[in-house]
Each structure stands twice: as C-alpha cells, then as structure tokens.
C-alpha positions in Angstrom: 7.2 21.4 -57.3 10.2 23.4 -57.3 8.3 26.4 -58.5 5.7 25.9 -55.7 8.3 25.6 -53.0 10.1 28.8 -54.2 6.6 30.4 -54.2 6.1 29.3 -50.8 9.4 30.4 -49.4 8.8 34.0 -51.1 5.4 34.4 -49.4 7.1 33.5 -46.1 9.9 35.9 -46.4 7.2 38.7 -47.6 5.2 37.7 -44.2 8.2 38.0 -42.1 9.4 41.3 -43.7 5.9 42.8 -43.2 5.8 41.7 -39.7 9.2 43.3 -39.1 8.1 46.8 -40.4 4.6 46.8 -38.8 4.1 48.4 -35.6 0.8 47.5 -33.7 0.8 50.0 -30.8 -1.9 49.6 -27.8 -2.7 52.8 -26.1 -5.6 54.8 -24.7 -5.3 58.2 -26.1 -8.6 58.4 -27.9 -10.0 62.0 -26.9 -9.5 64.7 -29.4 -6.3 66.2 -28.0 -4.8 62.8 -27.1 -5.6 61.7 -30.8 -3.8 64.6 -32.1 -0.8 63.9 -29.9 -0.6 60.3 -30.9 -0.8 61.0 -34.7 2.4 62.7 -34.3 4.2 59.7 -33.2 2.5 57.7 -36.1 3.6 60.1 -38.8 7.3 60.0 -37.5 7.1 56.1 -37.9 5.7 56.1 -41.1 8.0 58.7 -42.4 10.9 56.0 -41.4 9.0 53.4 -43.6 7.2 51.5 -40.9 3.6 50.7 -40.8 1.6 51.9 -38.1 -1.4 49.7 -37.0 -3.3 51.6 -34.3 -4.6 49.5 -31.5 -6.6 52.3 -29.4 -8.7 51.3 -26.4 -11.0 54.0 -25.1 -10.9 54.6 -21.3 -8.9 57.5 -19.7 -7.4 55.4 -17.1 -6.2 52.6 -19.3 -8.2 50.0 -17.2 -10.1 48.5 -20.4 -6.6 48.7 -22.3 -4.9 46.4 -19.7 -7.7 44.0 -19.9 -7.4 43.7 -23.7 -3.5 43.4 -23.3 -3.5 40.7 -20.8 -5.9 38.7 -23.1 -3.8 39.1 -25.9 -0.5 38.3 -24.2 -1.9 35.2 -22.6 -2.9 34.0 -25.9 0.5 34.5 -27.3 -0.5 37.3 -29.5 0.7 40.7 -27.8 1.0 43.7 -29.8 4.3 45.2 -30.9 4.2 48.1 -28.3 1.8 48.9 -25.4 1.3 51.8 -23.1 2.1 50.7 -19.5 3.3 52.5 -16.7 4.0 52.5 -12.9 4.2 49.1 -11.2 2.7 47.2 -14.2 6.2 47.7 -16.0 7.8 45.7 -13.2 5.0 42.9 -13.4 5.3 42.6 -17.1 9.1 42.4 -17.1 9.0 39.6 -14.2 6.9 37.5 -16.1 9.5 37.7 -19.1 7.5 39.4 -21.7 9.2 42.6 -22.3 12.1 43.5 -24.7 15.4 44.7 -23.1 16.0 48.2 -24.4 19.4 48.9 -22.8 21.3 48.9 -26.1 19.3 51.8 -27.2 19.4 53.4 -23.9 23.0 53.3 -23.9 23.5 54.5 -27.3 21.3 57.5 -26.8 22.4 58.3 -23.3 19.2 57.9 -21.6 20.7 57.9 -18.1 22.0 61.5 -18.8 18.8 62.7 -20.2 16.4 61.6 -17.6 15.7 62.6 -14.1 16.5 59.5 -11.8 12.6 59.6 -10.8 11.9 58.6 -14.6 14.7 56.3 -15.4 14.4 54.2 -12.2 10.8 53.5 -13.0 11.8 52.5 -16.7 14.1 49.8 -15.4 13.8 46.3 -14.1 16.8 44.6 -12.4 18.8 47.7 -13.7 18.1 47.3 -17.1 15.6 49.6 -19.2 12.4 47.7 -20.3 10.3 50.8 -21.0 10.6 54.1 -22.7 9.2 57.2 -21.1 7.0 59.5 -23.0 6.2 62.6 -20.6 5.6 63.9 -17.0 2.0 64.9 -16.2 0.9 66.5 -12.9 -2.4 65.1 -11.6 -3.3 67.6 -9.1 -4.6 70.6 -11.1 -7.6 72.8 -11.0 -8.9 74.1 -14.1 -11.1 77.2 -14.0 -13.1 79.4 -16.2 -12.2 83.0 -15.6 -15.2 84.6 -17.0 -17.6 82.7 -14.6 -15.2 83.7 -11.4 -15.4 87.3 -12.9 -19.1 87.4 -13.1 -19.8 85.9 -9.8 -17.0 87.8 -8.1 -15.2 85.2 -6.1 -11.6 84.4 -5.9 -9.7 81.1 -7.2 -9.6 78.8 -4.3 -6.4 77.8 -2.9 -7.8 75.6 -0.1 -10.5 73.0 0.3 -12.6 75.5 2.4 -12.1 78.3 0.0 -13.3 75.6 -2.9 -16.5 75.2 -1.1 -17.1 79.1 -0.4 -16.5 79.7 -4.2 -18.6 76.7 -5.1 -21.5 77.7 -3.3 -21.3 81.3 -4.6 -21.0 80.0 -8.3 -23.8 77.6 -7.7 -26.2 80.4 -6.2 -25.4 82.6 -9.1 -26.8 79.8 -11.5 -23.6 78.1 -12.9 -22.4 74.5 -12.3 -19.5 74.7 -10.1 -17.6 71.4 -10.9 -17.6 69.5 -14.0 -17.3 65.8 -13.4 -17.5 62.4 -15.0 -18.5 59.6 -12.7 -16.2 57.1 -14.0 -14.2 55.1 -11.4 -10.8 56.7 -12.2 -12.2 60.0 -12.4 -13.9 59.5 -9.0 -10.3 58.3 -7.6 -8.5 61.4 -9.3 -11.0 63.7 -7.4 -10.4 61.7 -4.1 -6.6 61.9 -4.8 -6.6 65.8 -4.7 -8.8 65.7 -1.5 -6.4 63.3 0.1 -3.4 65.3 -0.7 -4.8 68.2 0.9 -6.2 66.6 4.0 -3.3 64.3 4.7 -0.2 66.0 3.4 2.6 64.4 1.5 3.8 62.1 4.3 0.4 60.6 5.3 -0.4 60.3 1.7 2.8 58.2 1.0 2.0 56.1 4.3 -1.5 55.4 3.1 -1.1 54.8 -0.7 2.5 53.9 -1.2 3.3 52.2 2.1 -0.3 50.9 2.5 -0.1 51.5 6.3 -3.4 50.1 7.8 -3.5 52.7 10.6 -3.2 55.5 8.2 -5.8 54.0 5.9 -8.2 53.6 8.6 -7.6 56.5 10.9 -9.2 59.9 11.7 -7.4 61.9 9.2 -8.6 59.2 6.4 -12.2 59.7 7.9 -11.8 63.5 7.4 -10.7 62.7 3.8 -13.9 60.9 3.1 -15.8 63.6 4.7 -14.4 66.3 2.6 -14.9 64.1 -0.6 -18.4 63.6 0.3 -19.2 67.2 0.2 -18.1 67.7 -3.6 -21.4 65.8 -4.5 -23.2 68.7 -3.8 -21.3 70.7 -6.8 -21.7 68.3 -9.7 -24.8 67.8 -11.9 -27.1 64.8 -12.4 -25.9 64.3 -15.9 -22.3 63.5 -14.5 -22.9 59.7 -14.7 -20.7 58.2 -17.2 -19.6 61.5 -18.7 -16.0 61.1 -20.1 -13.3 63.5 -18.8 -12.8 65.4 -21.7 -16.5 66.2 -22.1 -16.1 67.9 -18.7 -12.8 69.7 -19.7 -14.8 71.2 -22.7 -17.7 72.1 -20.4 -15.1 74.5 -18.5 -13.8 75.9 -21.6 -17.2 76.7 -23.0 -18.5 78.3 -19.9 -20.9 75.6 -19.1 -18.9 74.9 -15.8 -16.9 76.8 -13.6 -14.1 74.4 -12.5 -12.7 70.8 -13.2 -10.0 69.0 -10.9 -8.1 66.8 -13.5 -4.4 66.1 -14.5 -2.7 68.6 -16.8 -4.1 66.1 -19.9 -6.8 68.5 -19.8 -4.8 71.1 -21.3 -4.3 69.2 -24.3 -7.8 69.4 -25.0 -8.1 73.1 -24.4 -5.2 73.4 -26.9 -6.9 71.2 -29.5 -9.9 73.4 -29.3 -8.0 76.6 -29.7 -8.6 77.7 -26.1 -5.8 80.0 -24.7 -4.1 79.6 -21.2 -5.0 82.6 -19.0 -7.5 83.9 -21.3 -10.1 81.0 -21.9 -9.0 78.9 -18.7 -6.6 79.0 -16.1 -4.4 76.5 -14.4 -4.1 76.2 -10.5 -2.9 73.7 -8.1 -5.8 71.6 -6.7 -7.0 73.2 -3.5 -4.6 72.6 -0.6 -1.9 71.0 -2.7 -0.1 74.0 -3.8 3.6 72.8 -3.1 3.0 69.1 -4.0 3.4 67.6 -7.5 1.4 64.3 -7.9 3.1 62.8 -11.0 2.0 60.7 -13.8 4.5 59.3 -16.2 3.3 57.7 -19.4 5.6 55.1 -21.0 5.7 52.2 -23.7 6.9 48.8 -23.5 7.9 46.3 -26.2 6.9 42.8 -26.3 9.1 39.8 -27.4 8.6 38.6 -30.8 9.4 35.3 -32.5 13.2 35.2 -33.3 13.5 39.1 -32.6 11.9 39.9 -36.0 10.4 43.3 -34.7 13.5 44.5 -32.8 14.4 46.9 -35.5 11.0 48.6 -35.5 10.8 48.4 -31.7 14.1 50.3 -31.2 13.1 52.8 -34.0 10.1 53.4 -32.1 12.0 53.8 -28.7 14.2 56.2 -30.2 11.8 58.5 -31.8 9.9 58.7 -28.6 12.9 60.0 -27.0 13.8 62.3 -29.9 13.9 65.7 -29.1 11.6 67.0 -32.0 8.8 64.4 -30.7 9.4 65.4 -27.1 9.0 68.9 -27.8 6.0 68.9 -30.1 4.0 66.1 -28.5 4.0 67.5 -24.9 3.5 70.9 -26.2 0.3 69.4 -27.7 -0.6 66.9 -24.9 -0.3 69.3 -21.9 2.6 67.4 -20.3 6.2 67.9 -19.5 9.1 66.4 -21.7 10.9 63.6 -19.9 14.3 64.9 -21.5 15.9 67.5 -19.1 17.4 69.2 -22.3 14.3 70.3 -24.1 13.7 74.1 -24.1 10.2 75.3 -23.0 10.3 78.9 -24.4 7.5 78.0 -26.8 5.3 76.2 -24.2 2.4 78.1 -22.8 2.2 79.5 -19.1 0.5 76.5 -17.7 3.4 74.2 -18.7 5.9 76.8 -17.7 3.8 77.0 -14.2 4.1 73.1 -14.2 7.9 73.1 -14.9 8.2 75.3 -12.0 6.1 73.3 -9.7 8.1 70.1 -10.7 11.4 71.8 -9.8 10.0 73.3 -6.4 8.6 69.8 -5.5 11.7 68.0 -6.4 13.8 70.3 -4.2 11.5 69.9 -1.1 10.7 66.4 -1.5 7.2 67.3 -2.5 7.1 64.8 -5.5 4.5 62.0 -4.9 3.2 59.3 -7.1 -0.3 59.5 -8.5 -2.9 57.2 -7.0 -5.5 57.4 -9.7 -3.1 57.0 -12.5 -1.5 53.8 -11.1 1.9 55.2 -10.1 1.5 54.8 -6.2 0.5 51.0 -6.1 -0.3 48.0 -7.7 -3.0 47.6 -10.1 -4.7 44.9 -7.6 -4.6 47.4 -4.7 -5.6 50.4 -6.8 -8.8 48.3 -7.9 -9.7 47.8 -4.5 -9.3 51.4 -3.6 -11.5 52.5 -6.5 -14.2 50.3 -5.6 -14.5 51.7 -2.0 -13.9 55.3 -3.3 -16.5 55.0 -6.2 -19.2 53.2 -4.2 -18.8 55.8 -1.4 -19.2 58.7 -3.6 -22.3 57.5 -5.3 -24.0 56.3 -2.0 -26.2 59.2 -0.6 -26.1 57.4 2.8 -22.6 56.7 2.8 -20.6 56.8 6.2 -17.1 58.4 6.3 -16.1 56.3 9.3 -17.2 53.1 7.6 -15.5 54.2 4.5 -12.0 54.4 6.0 -12.5 51.1 7.7 -13.8 49.4 4.4 -10.8 51.1 2.5 -8.2 49.5 5.1 -9.8 46.1 4.6 -9.9 46.1 1.1 -6.4 47.2 0.6 -5.2 44.3 3.0 -7.4 41.9 1.1 -5.6 42.9 -2.0 -2.0 42.5 -0.8 
C-alpha cells in the first residue's frame, strides 16, 4: 500500500512538473512567413527547457482563434498563452482570466522601453496583463514594379489615381488588384478607403467614438461608393482566397497591387523577394500621412495554484528580449515595440514604416485599425464586418442604404 502511494505521489509530481514546463500557445500565425516568425519564439523557449505545444488556428483576422479560445476558457481549460489584442485584452482581464505581469514588467522596465500607445493597451487598471510583440501598419499598398513599368503608369497616391492606374493595368491584360473575399480582408480594404475619404478625425468619430451621424452621413455614403468601385478590379477567383495567396500573386507578377497590412512583407521575405526590386511598398492611396496601427500581443491565463507562472514569465521576457524583437519583426514585416532596437539591418519598407510612424505620432495621425480589432470591440466589429462584406458582394448594393445599415448595425451591437 505504501509503495503504491509513493508511486501515485511520484506520478502526481511528474504531472505537475510537466504542466509547469509546457507552454500551450494559441495564435493565428499560420501562413508561410508567419509560421517562420513563430518558430523563432518556439526555438527560444525550447532552448530554455520549456516544451512548446503549438495551438495554431488558421484565419488571418483571428476570428476563428477567438471562438476556439472562448470555448476552452469557458470549459475551464484555457491554453497557457493566447494571441489577444485591442479591446479584447480589457474584456478578458475584466472577467478575471488573466495573469498579472507587473512583476516582470517592472523588473525589465517595460514602461521605459515601450511607447505610451503600446503600454497603455497592455494594461488593465494600471497593471500589465499582456505583453506586446510588434507594431504593424495596416494601410499599405503593395505593388509589382515590373507590371507598372510595362503598362507605363505611375504608382497611385490618391483614390482617383488608383482607379486611373487600375483601368490602364486592366486594359493591358493584367489583374489590377489581388484580393481575397474573406470578411476581414473586405474590412481591411474598406478601412483604407474610409481613411482616404473621411480623414483621421471623421474616421475616429465613426469607428472609435461610434458617432451615429458620422456612420450614416454623406461622407460615409461616399466611402461606400468608392469602396464599391474596387469590385471592378478583382478577379472571380477571389472568393475564399487567403490573403497570403494574394500577396504571392503580386510578388509573382500575377497581379499588380494588393491593399494589405505590412504582414504581407513577411510573405515576400519568406519567398526571397526583395523590397524595391520585386515589390514596392506605398501608403494606401489617400492615406499618406496616416498610420493605421495594429499591435499583436499575448496574454497569459491563470493556472491552478500558479504552477505555470515560471513558464509564462519566461515567455513574456523572451517576447520583449532584444534578440527576439529584432529577428522576429524583421521576418514578420512589422516594427519592434521596444524603442531601443536599431533598425540598420531592416529593409527599406521597414525603415519607411518607422519614418511614417514617427511622423504620424508627431502630427496626431496615429489611428487604431478597424479591421485588426484595435478601434472597437469584437461585437461592434462583427456588426460592421457583416454590413461591409454583404455590401461588397452584392452587385445591386446601394451606398446610401449601406451607410444607414452601418449605423443601425453598430447601434444594435452596443
């Protein structure tokens, strides 16, 4: 009996030890470039003696991952860490699921290393509950220079110039715009159009303040009218196409342009494409001085008796460490969150992004990305996405009715 009891206690200790060193990490980095970037973090943790259990859920916008996470959390079996961002951080913290990271943050001086924009988003009631990974810019235009050279048109800097260039590209037999008709991709395109038409102040009033007059007003009607025109420049095979496939189409010369965040650059890099030669990066037409930001981050879930605390803190420290910040973001296409990372080895698009970020910061032109869950809650974004996607795929859609539906949908989601 005594021997059996010792055996049972030994098994229990082994199980607790295994649990303490295992890191189950939920994320949606599943494209080629993203997987390569995620592997860097996995390798760092395994070198420290932790077991990485990958919990990857496909879907560039993260909607599928959040559905899976909610089911796991409600059943009392959340992963060790999860990729969560924006307003969702506050919601999960409010429900009491998240581990306090203030000890690590104070030890490693996060407040001194992070821009206020980033650190404020990582906190709940003044305490760190999330660790930031990077800063993305959502409003980029990616273009194939060979196609533009062959057709003899200039890169567009306004919406009207985009349509002129797209018409010429189409007439020359090339596909003007690579797009995938997933809801979050539609909203990414819509966001760039809205920024160009509304400008930063009206954009904030519409999608951050959720002002009903702005959401249903004449300028929003104009947003939908411009947005509608983009349908003329995508191909019939766009339905269900994943974003990174569209990126490869631009890189391989199958399409002239893509409107997508700078995670697209991670795909170009992963396939050996060179910025300035195989592709060029430009602000989305009409949004030159504006920087629509998306900040990836991870949260850590409370575990029984805090047995995973050591592993969680080690992961948080690794994410904020200089080597990871530099190598990961160079591969991912994003900017490091730490302000002390030299960017000498980064390519011209990353350096352009840094310059755009600094200028936008100095002129109050930083705006939260709508499509990337930074501007508003998940509930409101879902309502907006339904209206935007239904409009874009309805050949008989009416811009005036769409603006009215948008306001009503947002009001119902509040």
